[in-house]
C-alpha positions as CSV (number, residue, x, y, z in Angstrom):
1,M,-6.9,50.4,47.6
2,A,-8.8,53.7,47.4
3,S,-10.6,55.5,44.6
4,F,-11.9,58.9,43.7
5,I,-15.5,59.6,42.7
6,I,-15.5,62.8,40.6
7,E,-18.6,64.7,39.5
8,G,-17.5,66.7,36.5
9,G,-18.6,70.2,35.4
10,H,-17.9,72.2,38.5
11,K,-16.0,75.4,38.2
12,L,-13.3,76.3,40.7
13,H,-13.0,79.7,42.4
14,G,-10.5,81.1,44.9
15,E,-6.8,80.8,45.8
16,I,-4.6,77.7,46.2
17,T,-1.0,77.4,47.4
18,P,1.3,74.8,45.9
19,Q,2.9,72.3,48.3
20,G,6.7,72.0,48.7
21,A,8.5,70.4,45.8
22,K,8.6,66.6,46.0
23,N,11.8,66.2,43.9
24,E,13.7,68.7,45.9
25,A,12.5,67.2,49.2
26,L,13.8,63.7,48.2
27,Q,17.3,65.2,47.6
28,V,17.7,67.6,50.6
29,I,16.2,65.1,53.1
30,S,18.7,62.5,51.9
31,A,21.5,65.0,52.3
32,I,21.0,65.1,56.1
33,L,22.9,61.8,56.2
34,L,26.1,63.8,55.3
35,T,26.4,65.3,58.8
36,P,25.9,64.2,62.4
37,E,24.6,67.7,63.3
38,P,20.9,68.7,63.3
39,V,19.3,69.8,60.0
40,T,16.0,71.6,59.9
41,I,14.0,71.6,56.7
42,H,10.8,73.6,56.1
43,N,8.0,73.3,53.5
44,I,8.2,69.5,53.3
45,P,5.1,68.1,51.5
46,N,3.0,65.6,53.4
47,I,2.9,63.0,50.6
48,L,3.4,59.2,50.4
49,D,6.9,59.2,48.8
50,I,8.3,61.7,51.2
51,N,6.7,60.1,54.3
52,N,8.2,56.7,53.2
53,L,11.6,58.3,52.9
54,I,11.4,59.9,56.3
55,N,10.2,56.5,57.8
56,L,13.2,54.8,56.1
57,L,15.6,57.3,57.6
58,S,14.0,56.8,61.0
59,K,14.5,53.0,60.7
60,M,18.2,53.7,59.8
61,G,18.6,55.4,63.2
62,V,18.1,59.1,62.2
63,R,16.4,61.1,64.9
64,V,13.4,62.6,63.3
65,T,11.3,65.4,64.9
66,D,8.0,66.7,63.4
67,L,8.1,70.4,64.2
68,G,4.6,71.0,62.7
69,N,3.6,73.2,59.8
70,H,5.5,71.1,57.3
71,S,8.8,71.5,59.1
72,W,11.0,68.6,60.3
73,K,14.3,68.3,62.2
74,F,16.7,65.5,61.4
75,Q,19.9,64.3,63.1
76,A,21.9,61.4,61.7
77,D,24.4,61.0,64.6
78,R,23.5,57.4,65.6
79,L,23.0,55.4,62.4
80,D,22.4,51.7,62.8
81,M,24.9,50.4,60.2
82,E,23.8,46.8,60.7
83,Y,20.3,47.8,59.6
84,L,21.7,49.1,56.4
85,G,22.6,45.6,55.3
86,S,19.3,44.0,56.5
87,Q,16.7,42.4,54.3
88,E,14.1,44.8,55.7
89,F,16.2,47.8,54.5
90,V,16.5,46.2,51.1
91,Q,12.7,45.6,50.9
92,R,11.9,49.2,51.9
93,C,14.3,50.6,49.3
94,S,12.8,48.4,46.6
95,T,9.4,50.1,47.0
96,L,10.7,53.7,47.0
97,R,12.7,55.2,44.1
98,G,13.9,58.1,46.1
99,S,15.8,55.7,48.3
100,I,18.6,55.7,45.7
101,L,19.5,59.2,46.9
102,T,20.8,57.8,50.1
103,L,23.6,56.1,48.2
104,G,25.8,59.1,47.8
105,P,25.6,60.4,51.3
106,L,26.2,57.0,52.9
107,L,29.3,56.4,50.7
108,A,30.7,59.9,51.3
109,R,30.4,59.7,55.1
110,F,30.6,56.0,55.9
111,H,32.4,54.6,52.8
112,K,29.9,51.8,52.2
113,A,26.3,51.4,51.2
114,C,23.8,48.8,50.2
115,V,20.9,49.7,47.8
116,A,18.2,47.6,46.1
117,K,16.9,48.3,42.6
118,P,14.4,51.1,43.5
119,G,10.7,51.2,42.8
120,G,8.5,54.2,41.6
121,D,6.5,55.0,38.6
122,Q,6.2,52.3,35.8
123,I,6.8,54.8,33.0
124,G,9.5,53.0,31.1
125,R,13.2,52.3,31.5
126,R,14.8,54.5,34.2
127,R,18.4,53.2,34.4
128,L,20.8,54.0,37.2
129,D,24.0,54.0,35.0
130,T,24.6,57.7,35.5
131,H,24.6,57.3,39.3
132,F,26.8,54.3,39.3
133,I,29.3,55.4,36.7
134,G,29.8,58.8,38.3
135,I,30.2,57.4,41.7
136,Q,32.6,54.7,40.4
137,E,34.8,57.4,38.8
138,L,35.1,58.9,42.3
139,G,36.6,55.6,43.5
140,A,33.7,53.4,44.7
141,K,33.5,49.7,43.9
142,F,30.2,48.0,43.1
143,N,29.3,44.4,43.6
144,Y,25.9,43.0,42.7
145,S,24.6,40.2,44.9
146,M,22.4,38.0,42.7
147,E,21.2,36.1,45.8
148,R,19.9,39.2,47.6
149,G,19.2,41.3,44.5
150,V,21.1,44.3,45.9
151,Y,24.1,46.4,45.0
152,E,26.8,46.4,47.7
153,I,29.2,49.4,47.3
154,D,32.5,50.1,49.1
155,A,34.6,53.3,48.9
156,N,37.6,53.2,51.1
157,E,39.0,56.3,49.5
158,L,37.0,58.8,47.3
159,K,39.0,61.1,45.1
160,G,37.7,64.0,43.0
161,T,38.0,63.8,39.3
162,Y,36.6,65.2,36.0
163,M,33.5,63.5,34.6
164,L,31.2,64.1,31.6
165,L,27.8,62.6,32.4
166,D,26.2,60.5,29.7
167,E,22.9,62.2,30.4
168,A,21.8,65.2,32.5
169,S,20.1,63.0,35.1
170,V,18.6,65.0,38.0
171,T,18.9,62.2,40.6
172,G,22.2,61.0,39.1
173,T,23.7,64.5,39.4
174,A,22.3,64.9,43.0
175,N,23.9,61.6,44.0
176,I,27.3,62.4,42.5
177,I,27.3,65.9,44.1
178,M,26.5,64.4,47.6
179,T,29.3,61.8,47.1
180,A,31.8,64.4,45.9
181,V,31.4,67.0,48.7
182,L,33.3,64.8,51.1
183,S,35.7,63.4,48.6
184,Q,39.4,64.3,48.4
185,G,40.4,67.0,45.9
186,I,38.3,68.6,43.2
187,T,35.4,67.1,41.2
188,T,34.2,68.6,38.0
189,I,30.9,67.5,36.6
190,Y,30.1,68.4,33.0
191,N,26.6,67.9,31.6
192,A,25.2,68.2,35.1
193,A,21.5,68.6,35.6
194,C,20.8,72.2,36.6
195,E,17.1,72.2,37.6
196,P,16.1,74.6,40.4
197,Y,16.0,71.6,42.7
198,I,19.6,70.8,42.0
199,Q,20.5,74.4,42.6
200,Q,18.6,74.3,46.0
201,L,20.6,71.1,47.0
202,C,23.9,72.8,46.1
203,R,23.0,75.9,48.1
204,M,22.0,73.9,51.1
205,L,25.2,71.9,51.0
206,N,27.2,75.1,50.8
207,Q,25.4,76.4,53.9
208,M,26.6,73.1,55.5
209,G,30.2,73.9,54.6
210,A,30.6,72.4,51.1
211,K,32.4,74.2,48.4
212,I,30.3,74.0,45.2
213,S,30.6,76.5,42.3
214,G,28.9,76.8,39.0
215,I,25.5,76.5,40.6
216,S,22.6,76.9,38.0
217,S,24.9,75.9,35.1
218,N,25.7,72.4,33.7
219,L,29.3,72.6,34.8
220,L,29.8,72.1,38.5
221,T,33.1,72.3,40.4
222,I,33.2,70.7,43.9
223,E,36.2,71.1,46.2
224,G,36.0,68.3,48.7
225,V,35.9,69.1,52.5
226,T,36.4,66.8,55.5
227,E,33.1,67.4,57.2
228,L,29.7,69.2,57.0
229,H,27.7,70.8,59.7
230,G,24.0,71.4,60.3
231,T,21.8,74.0,58.7
232,E,18.3,75.2,58.1
233,H,16.7,75.0,54.6
234,T,13.3,75.9,53.0
235,I,12.0,73.9,50.0
236,L,10.7,75.6,46.9
237,P,7.1,75.4,45.8
238,D,6.4,72.4,43.5
239,M,6.6,73.6,39.9
240,I,4.7,70.4,38.7
241,E,1.8,71.2,41.0
242,V,1.8,74.8,39.8
243,G,1.5,73.5,36.2
244,S,-1.2,71.1,37.3
245,F,-3.3,73.9,38.7
246,I,-2.8,76.0,35.5
247,G,-4.0,73.2,33.4
248,M,-6.9,72.4,35.8
249,A,-8.1,76.0,35.7
250,A,-8.1,76.1,31.9
251,M,-9.8,72.7,31.5
252,T,-12.6,73.5,33.9
253,G,-13.1,77.1,32.8
254,S,-12.3,78.3,36.2
255,D,-10.9,81.6,37.7
256,I,-8.2,80.8,40.3
257,T,-5.1,82.4,41.7
258,I,-2.1,80.2,42.5
259,K,-0.2,81.8,45.4
260,N,3.5,82.0,46.2
261,V,4.7,80.0,43.1
262,S,8.4,81.3,43.1
263,Y,7.8,82.5,39.6
264,D,11.4,83.0,38.7
265,N,12.1,79.3,39.3
266,L,9.3,78.2,36.9
267,G,11.4,78.6,33.8
268,I,9.6,77.9,30.6
269,I,6.4,76.5,32.2
270,P,4.2,79.6,31.9
271,Q,5.3,80.1,28.3
272,A,4.5,76.5,27.4
273,F,0.9,76.9,28.7
274,R,0.6,80.1,26.8
275,R,1.4,78.2,23.6
276,L,-1.8,76.3,24.3
277,G,-3.7,79.6,24.3
278,I,-4.0,79.8,28.1
279,T,-3.8,83.2,29.7
280,V,-1.2,83.1,32.5
281,E,-1.0,86.4,34.4
282,R,1.8,87.1,36.7
283,M,0.9,89.1,39.8
284,G,4.1,89.5,41.9
285,D,4.9,86.0,43.0
286,D,1.4,84.7,42.2
287,I,-0.2,83.4,39.0
288,H,-3.8,84.3,38.0
289,I,-5.7,82.1,35.5
290,P,-8.9,83.9,34.4
291,E,-11.9,82.0,33.2
292,H,-11.5,80.6,29.7
293,Q,-14.4,79.9,27.4
294,H,-12.0,79.0,24.7
295,Y,-8.2,78.8,24.3
296,E,-6.5,78.4,21.0
297,V,-3.2,76.5,20.3
298,S,-0.5,78.7,18.7
299,S,1.2,77.6,15.5
300,F,4.8,78.0,14.5
301,M,5.8,81.1,12.5
302,D,5.6,79.2,9.2
303,G,2.1,78.0,10.1
304,S,3.0,74.4,10.9
305,T,1.4,72.5,13.8
306,M,2.6,73.3,17.2
307,A,4.9,70.6,18.8
308,I,5.5,70.6,22.6
309,A,8.4,68.4,23.8
310,D,10.3,67.8,27.0
311,A,14.0,68.6,27.4
312,P,16.6,68.9,30.2
313,W,16.3,72.2,32.2
314,P,15.9,74.9,31.2
315,G,13.7,73.0,28.7
316,L,10.2,71.8,29.7
317,T,10.0,69.2,32.4
318,P,8.7,65.8,31.2
319,D,6.4,65.7,34.3
320,L,4.1,68.2,32.8
321,L,3.6,66.7,29.3
322,S,0.8,64.4,30.5
323,I,-1.1,67.4,31.9
324,M,-0.5,69.5,28.8
325,L,-1.8,66.6,26.7
326,V,-5.1,66.5,28.6
327,V,-5.5,70.3,28.5
328,A,-5.0,70.2,24.7
329,T,-8.1,68.0,24.3
330,Q,-10.3,71.0,24.8
331,A,-8.2,73.6,23.0
332,K,-8.9,75.0,19.6
333,G,-6.4,73.5,17.1
334,S,-4.0,70.5,17.1
335,V,-0.8,69.9,18.9
336,L,1.9,67.2,18.8
337,I,3.0,66.1,22.2
338,H,6.5,64.6,22.1
339,Q,7.6,62.7,25.2
340,K,11.3,62.0,24.6
341,M,12.5,60.7,27.9
342,F,10.1,57.9,28.9
343,E,8.7,55.4,26.4
344,S,5.5,54.4,28.4
345,R,4.3,57.7,29.8
346,L,1.8,58.3,27.0
347,F,0.1,55.0,27.2
348,F,-2.7,56.4,29.5
349,V,-4.2,58.2,26.4
350,D,-6.4,55.2,25.7
351,K,-8.4,56.2,28.9
352,L,-8.8,59.7,27.4
353,I,-9.9,58.3,24.1
354,D,-12.6,56.3,26.0
355,M,-13.8,59.6,27.4
356,G,-14.2,61.1,23.9
357,A,-10.9,62.8,23.3
358,Q,-9.4,62.8,19.8
359,I,-5.9,61.6,20.2
360,I,-3.7,59.7,17.7
361,L,-0.9,57.8,19.5
362,C,1.8,57.8,16.9
363,D,4.3,55.7,18.8
364,P,5.4,55.3,22.5
365,H,6.8,58.8,22.4
366,R,4.5,60.9,20.3
367,A,0.8,61.7,20.3
368,V,-1.3,64.2,18.2
369,V,-4.2,65.8,20.0
370,V,-7.0,67.3,18.0
371,G,-8.8,69.8,20.3
372,H,-12.5,70.0,20.7
373,D,-12.6,73.7,21.4
374,N,-15.1,72.9,24.2
375,Q,-17.7,72.0,21.6
376,I,-17.6,68.3,22.7
377,K,-17.1,67.7,26.4
378,L,-15.3,64.6,27.6
379,R,-17.6,62.1,29.3
380,G,-17.3,60.4,32.7
381,S,-15.5,57.1,32.8
382,R,-14.0,54.4,35.1
383,M,-10.2,54.6,35.1
384,S,-7.1,53.5,37.0
385,S,-4.1,55.7,37.7
386,P,-0.9,54.2,36.2
387,D,1.5,56.8,37.7
388,I,1.6,60.1,39.6
389,R,1.4,62.5,36.6
390,A,-1.0,60.4,34.5
391,G,-3.2,60.1,37.7
392,I,-3.5,63.9,38.2
393,S,-4.1,64.3,34.4
394,L,-7.0,61.8,34.6
395,L,-8.3,63.7,37.6
396,I,-8.2,67.0,35.6
397,A,-10.0,65.2,32.7
398,A,-12.7,63.9,35.0
399,M,-13.3,67.3,36.6
400,S,-14.0,68.8,33.2
401,A,-16.1,65.9,31.9
402,N,-19.9,65.5,31.7
403,G,-21.1,63.0,34.3
404,V,-19.4,61.0,37.0
405,S,-16.0,59.4,36.8
406,M,-14.2,56.9,39.1
407,I,-10.4,56.7,39.3
408,S,-8.9,53.7,41.2
409,N,-5.3,53.2,42.4
410,I,-5.2,56.7,43.6
411,E,-2.3,55.8,45.9
412,Q,-0.2,56.7,42.9
413,I,-1.6,60.3,43.0
414,D,-1.0,60.4,46.8
415,R,2.6,59.7,46.2
416,G,3.0,63.2,44.7
417,Y,0.0,65.4,45.7
418,E,-0.9,66.3,49.3
419,D,-4.6,66.1,50.2
420,I,-5.5,66.9,46.6
421,E,-9.2,66.2,47.0
422,G,-9.5,68.3,50.1
423,R,-7.7,71.3,48.6
424,L,-9.7,71.1,45.3
425,T,-13.0,70.6,47.1
426,A,-12.3,73.8,49.0
427,L,-12.3,75.5,45.6
428,G,-15.6,74.0,44.5
429,A,-14.7,70.6,43.0
430,A,-16.8,67.6,43.7
431,I,-14.3,64.8,44.6
432,K,-14.9,62.0,47.1
433,R,-12.4,59.4,48.3
434,I,-13.7,55.9,48.9
435,K,-12.0,52.8,50.2
């Protein structure tokens, strides 16, 4: 176990470049299982969840080569099918939620798979029904082994079909796409997730020889092919990290430039921060956040209190609501944060209340934040990171607070943010990692 010691009150200055997108990386790295030919992927973030997935693929028999500078080459031409049914494989899958994304590629290419209930953030119920139902409609048969606690799936013949997803699940959509690209006939997926990361996965698969149309919409049509070949792909910047840096700059009153953000793929994110009164200046493909002494929350046109809620893309990603909640604690005005998708993600607010924030937790999904307008600073505290996004939010709070804070269980932060203390220290933050 490791912890961060943070001395608050330091302003940041300079430029920072976001890492590659974690959620895209989990998808496109899993997709290399669809072909025996080499696949090279650039801009892979060096974070715990991605490293664990790469290690899992290596154990499965994938030849993995670190090319340096965040580029990796993968070749899945000699998979150990016996290992895929081993208890070690099951145990590794159970600690990594991203392992569920190997299900579709394994079924599509080898017609069988074995997956454990995956791990990940403890942020409420995150069911797998969308994955399973969609893949079942393509012809797969699921059997749950109570003794081993795993799902054993067979698919002697996969056939395309029409399906209407019960929810626009990002990982569910990705798994179904990766299963359908090698299925017979045409698959139509309605209510598909259409995040930039799904778009990137589809474009990479098309480069490999897949036939996917409707990319960037919620209606995808996939014409199955018999095989895929190798390709080269570059991962987008992580939009969640971009949002984290916007919030961090505002909270600490800092002047920073976020480089190479792929602005056109950020969607509503800059607009959402502007609703909190933050100045977000676009400079080509960079974002400049000037120093803020104050930032004031907007109100709706009828004068009612601003509400910020998550929604499927192109709505606001739920991964940024924790950060926006923290940023709102020092805004002028009040805002309702409505986390619709996960019922436990707001439970970290008790730690912010201990630091002096004025937050009313209405229920598991809604919190009202009354901003201090920088008149009353948060105070340093001892905290523990419950998940990735709450962890970075607590780090932002600690950086803006008076005094020294300690955050334990920072392995949760490491799962999603690469060398975060080193990169922020280079900008002027005072963060120290201790064992």
